[in-house]
C-alpha positions in Angstrom: 50.2 -20.9 22.8 53.6 -22.1 21.7 54.5 -21.7 18.0 54.9 -24.8 15.8 58.6 -25.5 15.6 60.5 -25.4 12.4 61.5 -28.8 11.1 64.8 -28.0 9.4 68.2 -29.2 10.6 70.0 -26.7 13.0 66.9 -24.4 13.0 66.1 -22.9 16.5 62.8 -23.7 18.2 61.5 -21.7 21.1 59.1 -22.8 23.8 57.6 -20.7 26.6 57.4 -23.0 29.7 55.9 -20.8 32.4 58.6 -18.5 33.8 61.3 -20.1 31.5 61.9 -20.0 27.8 63.7 -22.9 26.2 65.5 -22.1 22.9 66.7 -25.3 21.2 68.9 -26.1 18.2 68.7 -29.6 16.9 71.0 -31.4 14.5 68.3 -34.0 13.9 64.9 -32.5 13.0 63.1 -35.8 13.8 64.1 -35.3 17.4 62.5 -31.9 17.4 59.2 -33.4 16.1 59.3 -36.2 18.7 59.8 -33.7 21.6 57.3 -31.2 20.5 54.5 -32.8 22.5 56.5 -32.6 25.8 57.5 -28.9 25.4 54.4 -27.5 23.7 52.1 -28.5 26.7 53.4 -25.7 28.9 51.1 -23.1 27.4 49.5 -21.3 30.4 50.0 -17.5 30.0 52.7 -15.7 32.1 53.1 -12.0 32.2 56.6 -11.7 33.7 59.6 -11.8 31.2 60.9 -15.4 31.1 64.5 -16.5 31.9 65.9 -18.0 28.7 67.8 -21.2 28.6 69.8 -22.1 25.4 70.0 -25.8 24.5 71.9 -27.5 21.8 70.9 -31.1 21.0 73.4 -33.0 18.9 74.6 -36.5 18.0 77.4 -38.1 20.0 78.5 -40.1 23.0 79.2 -38.7 26.5 82.7 -37.1 26.5 85.3 -39.6 27.8 87.3 -36.8 29.5 84.4 -36.1 31.9 83.8 -38.5 34.7 80.6 -40.5 34.5 78.0 -39.0 37.0 77.4 -41.2 40.0 74.0 -39.7 41.0 75.4 -37.8 44.0 73.1 -34.9 43.2 70.0 -36.8 42.1 69.0 -40.2 40.9 65.7 -40.0 39.1 63.8 -42.0 36.5 66.6 -43.2 34.1 69.0 -40.4 35.1 72.1 -40.1 37.3 73.0 -36.5 38.0 76.0 -34.8 39.7 76.6 -31.2 40.5 80.0 -29.8 39.5 80.3 -26.2 40.4 77.5 -24.4 38.5 77.0 -27.3 36.1 74.7 -30.3 36.3 76.1 -33.4 34.5 73.5 -36.0 33.8 73.7 -39.4 32.1 70.8 -41.6 31.2 70.6 -45.4 31.1 71.3 -45.6 27.3 73.9 -42.8 27.3 72.0 -39.6 26.6 74.3 -37.0 28.2 73.5 -33.4 29.4 75.8 -30.7 30.6 73.7 -27.8 32.0 75.5 -24.7 33.2 73.0 -23.0 35.4 75.0 -19.8 35.7 75.5 -19.4 32.0 71.9 -20.7 31.3 73.2 -23.0 28.6 72.9 -26.7 28.1 74.3 -29.3 25.7 72.6 -32.7 25.2 74.4 -35.4 23.3 72.3 -38.3 21.8 74.1 -41.6 21.1 73.5 -43.8 18.2 71.4 -46.6 19.8 69.1 -49.2 18.2 66.3 -48.5 20.7 65.2 -45.2 19.3 62.0 -44.9 21.4 64.0 -45.2 24.6 66.5 -42.7 23.4 63.7 -40.1 22.8 62.2 -40.8 26.2 65.6 -40.2 27.9 66.1 -37.0 26.0 62.7 -36.0 27.3 63.9 -36.8 30.9 66.9 -34.6 30.5 64.7 -31.7 29.4 62.3 -32.4 32.3 65.4 -32.2 34.7 66.5 -29.0 33.0 63.1 -27.4 33.3 62.7 -28.4 37.0 66.0 -26.7 37.9 65.3 -23.7 35.7 61.9 -23.2 37.4 63.6 -23.6 40.8 66.2 -21.0 39.7 63.3 -18.6 39.2 62.0 -19.2 42.8 59.4 -21.8 42.0 58.9 -25.3 43.3 57.6 -27.8 40.7 55.0 -30.1 42.1 53.7 -33.2 40.4 50.0 -32.7 41.2 46.7 -31.7 39.8 44.2 -29.2 41.4 40.5 -28.5 41.8 38.6 -25.3 42.7 34.9 -25.4 43.4 32.6 -23.4 41.1 32.1 -20.5 43.5 35.4 -20.8 45.5 38.8 -19.2 45.4 40.8 -21.8 47.2 42.2 -24.9 45.6 42.5 -28.6 46.5 45.8 -30.2 45.5 45.5 -33.7 44.1 48.6 -35.8 44.6 49.2 -39.4 43.4 51.7 -41.4 41.5 51.3 -41.5 37.7 48.5 -43.9 36.7 46.5 -43.7 39.9 43.8 -41.5 38.5 44.4 -37.8 39.1 43.1 -36.8 35.7 40.0 -39.0 36.0 39.1 -37.4 39.4 39.6 -33.9 38.0 37.6 -34.7 34.9 34.7 -35.9 37.0 34.5 -32.6 38.9 35.1 -30.4 35.9 32.0 -32.0 34.5 30.2 -30.6 37.5 31.4 -27.0 37.1 34.6 -27.2 39.1 37.7 -25.5 37.8 41.4 -26.4 37.7 45.0 -25.2 37.3 45.9 -28.4 35.6 46.0 -32.2 36.0 49.7 -33.0 36.2 52.2 -30.3 37.2 52.0 -27.0 39.0 54.5 -24.4 40.3 54.4 -23.3 43.9 55.9 -20.2 45.6 55.6 -18.6 49.0 54.2 -15.1 48.6 53.4 -12.7 51.5 53.3 -15.5 54.0 51.3 -18.1 52.1 51.9 -20.5 49.2 50.4 -19.8 45.8 50.0 -22.4 43.1 50.5 -21.4 39.5 49.3 -23.2 36.3 51.8 -24.4 33.7 49.5 -25.9 31.1 46.1 -25.3 29.6 46.0 -28.9 28.3 45.1 -32.2 30.0 46.2 -35.7 29.3 42.9 -37.7 28.8 42.6 -41.4 28.0 39.9 -42.2 25.4 38.3 -44.6 27.9 37.1 -41.5 29.9 34.3 -41.2 27.4 32.7 -44.3 29.0 32.1 -42.3 32.2 32.0 -38.7 31.0 30.4 -38.4 27.5 31.1 -34.7 27.4 34.7 -35.3 26.6 33.7 -36.4 23.1 35.9 -38.3 20.7 39.2 -38.1 22.3 40.9 -40.2 19.6 40.7 -37.1 17.4 43.3 -35.4 19.6 47.1 -36.0 19.3 48.7 -38.5 21.5 50.6 -37.1 24.5 53.5 -39.4 23.6 54.1 -42.6 21.6 54.1 -44.6 24.9 50.6 -43.9 26.0 47.0 -43.8 24.6 46.4 -40.5 26.5 45.6 -37.5 24.3 46.8 -34.0 24.8 43.5 -32.0 24.9 43.0 -28.3 25.2 41.0 -27.9 28.4 39.0 -25.0 27.1 37.8 -27.1 24.2 35.8 -29.4 26.6 35.3 -27.2 29.7 35.4 -23.6 28.6 36.1 -21.0 31.2 37.2 -23.6 33.8 41.0 -23.2 33.5 42.5 -20.8 36.0 46.0 -19.3 36.2 46.6 -19.3 39.9 45.0 -20.1 43.3 46.0 -20.5 47.0 45.9 -24.2 48.1 43.9 -24.9 51.2 43.5 -28.7 51.0 45.3 -31.8 49.8 43.9 -35.1 48.5 46.4 -38.0 48.4 44.7 -40.2 45.9 44.8 -44.0 46.1 43.1 -46.8 44.1 41.7 -50.0 45.4 40.2 -52.1 42.7 38.4 -54.4 45.2 37.5 -51.7 47.7 34.5 -49.5 48.3 33.5 -46.8 45.8 34.9 -44.0 48.0 36.7 -44.0 51.3 38.3 -41.0 53.1 40.8 -40.9 55.9 42.2 -37.7 57.5 46.0 -37.2 57.3 48.0 -35.4 60.0 50.6 -32.8 59.2 53.5 -35.3 59.0 51.6 -37.5 56.6 50.6 -34.5 54.5 54.2 -33.3 54.4 55.3 -36.8 53.2 52.6 -36.8 50.5 53.8 -33.4 49.2 57.6 -34.2 49.3 57.0 -37.4 47.3 55.8 -35.2 44.5 58.8 -32.9 44.4 62.2 -34.0 43.0 64.5 -33.1 46.0 68.2 -33.1 45.1 70.9 -34.2 47.6 72.6 -30.8 47.5 71.5 -28.9 50.6 71.6 -25.5 49.0 69.3 -26.6 46.2 67.1 -28.7 48.4 66.4 -26.1 51.1 64.1 -23.8 49.2 62.1 -26.7 47.9 61.6 -28.3 51.3 60.9 -24.9 52.9 58.1 -24.3 50.3 56.7 -27.8 51.0 56.7 -27.1 54.8 55.0 -23.7 54.3 52.4 -25.3 52.0 51.7 -28.1 54.5 51.0 -25.6 57.2 48.0 -24.2 55.3 46.4 -27.5 54.2 43.7 -29.8 55.5 44.7 -33.2 54.1 43.0 -36.5 53.5 43.7 -39.8 51.7 40.9 -40.6 49.2 40.7 -44.2 48.1 38.7 -44.9 45.0 37.4 -48.3 44.0 36.9 -49.9 40.6 34.3 -48.1 38.5 33.5 -45.6 41.2 32.8 -42.9 38.6 30.2 -45.0 36.9 27.7 -44.3 39.7 26.2 -40.8 39.9 25.7 -41.1 43.7 29.5 -41.5 44.1 30.0 -38.3 42.2 27.5 -36.5 44.5 29.3 -37.8 47.6 32.7 -36.9 46.1 31.7 -33.3 45.5 30.4 -32.9 49.0 33.5 -34.5 50.5 35.8 -32.2 48.6 33.9 -29.0 49.4 33.9 -29.9 53.1 37.7 -29.8 53.0 37.8 -26.1 52.1 37.4 -23.2 54.5 
């Protein structure tokens, strides 16, 4: 588990984030406290020595001598990113600037004086998410925005893909309550090893909304856990505290569920996906840069992954989890996907 960061100005804080260690120095200790929730979540154990990235976070505007990035490398949520040699130059909507030298493994983030403090913090978070994604890729891993499920007696996992807010965590919580296991509910790392793709856990925590207790009483009083961020009611909960022994470190994916929600539709509906649709579903959950050298290993990993998956689109209606019969059907559907 990551240590609690020091809260003094210019004091370094270190976070183990899977195969990467982020060492940060902040001029503003309040920023360190605000970002602790983001960085402390990546607490799954790793045995290999991590690559260390040194980051300084200070006050200031983007340097006027450096051209404003146009997004030629990547345009993501709130960020425009260019590659210039070994450096990624990234600028957010309100002016949070990052210069990340991948060869030197050093980054500088400048935070402007802006009246919307909450947006500034969110955009510093986005810069760190970008940095981590590229650092993980630099270690040979493909970051995937997805959750996972492994049946009680199985060894293969089902990847659960969806846009944020569709219900990955709710689906995973429903099956954990029935003895299933998981690598996590939000982000995984993938790598092709010995001809097949392995999925690796990054976090032993889940982001649970207090309303889940209406369907799954075993989650307890979620309001007692810390908020994941100030922009959501979701709580960052240690998985082992609710479902002991059900957090795994790695598994080989064998199936994919593309999750959709239909508030007015049936409780559960399943449609098979062909290889092309499965590939699209996976690629939508990977940040693919425009640079062909950086994009190629990510796309190759996604293609190798798709080749080993059975894929379906699962549409869940409103209050589907309130009915025990739906949970029975869901468990059978998912088990039938696995070899």
